[in-house]
N, C-alpha and C positions, 0 to 999 in steps of 0.2 A: 504494500500500500504506500502511495506517495501522497504527501501533503505539502502544498505550496500556497502562499498568499498571492492573490490576484486582485487586480483593480481595473476599473472601467473609467473612461474619460468622456463618455457621451453615448448617445443611442447607437451611432454607427459602430462603435467599439463593441457594444453588447451584441449587435446583430452579427458581426464577424466572429465573435467568441462563440456564439451558439452555432454558427455555421461550421466552425472548426470542431467543436465538441460533438455536434450532431453527426459528423462524418466519421467519428471514431467508434471503434468496436468496444472500447473500454467503458466500464460502468463507473460513473463519477457523480459527485454531488458538490454543491456549494454550501458551506457552513458559515452562517453569520449569527454569532451568539448561540442561542438555542434553536435557531431556525435552520433546517436542512432542506434544500431544494434540489431538484433535478438540474444538473448543469447543461443538459441538452435541450431544455424547454425554455423557449423565449419568455413566456409568461412567468415562469418560475424565476429566471434570472432577473427579470425586470422587478420582481418583488423584493429583492434584497437591496440593502442600502448601497447606492452607487458611489456615495461620497467617502466610503471607507474601504479598506482592504477586507476581503473575504477569503476564506480558506477553500481551496479546491482540493477535494479528496478523490484520488484516482485509485480504484480497487485493483491495482495490478502493479507489479514491479517494473516490468519491461515496457516503458512508455516514453522513451527518449525522443522519438520522432514527434509525438504529441506535445511534449514539453518544449521542443524546439519551436513548433508552430505557435505555442502559447507564450513564448518568451516576452513579447511586449507587454502582455497582461501581468506576467510575473514581475517584471521590472517595475511597472506602475504600482502593483500591489506592495512591493517593497518600499517604494517612495511614500505611499499613503500610510503604511504601517509606521515608518520612521517618523513622519510628520505627526501622527496620532500620539506616539510615545513622547515626542518633544512637547506637545501641548498639554499633556496630562500631568 
């Protein structure tokens, strides 16, 4: 199982994220606090707080290609997470 922070920077980024996750065979969810949603569902992804980093949980170890495609979201999630910790 892999866990990474991801973040979004607008509706277009969410649409592209769901396109990437939806084309993957891996089972995955987004976790935001106590909320867990399907990372392949546009409505589910839209329901999480876009202004903060959320955790992407991928239920498989061998997912390097997927992680490469999601790298911009992982980088943005890292920035959001750092900013959140600085303001707390």
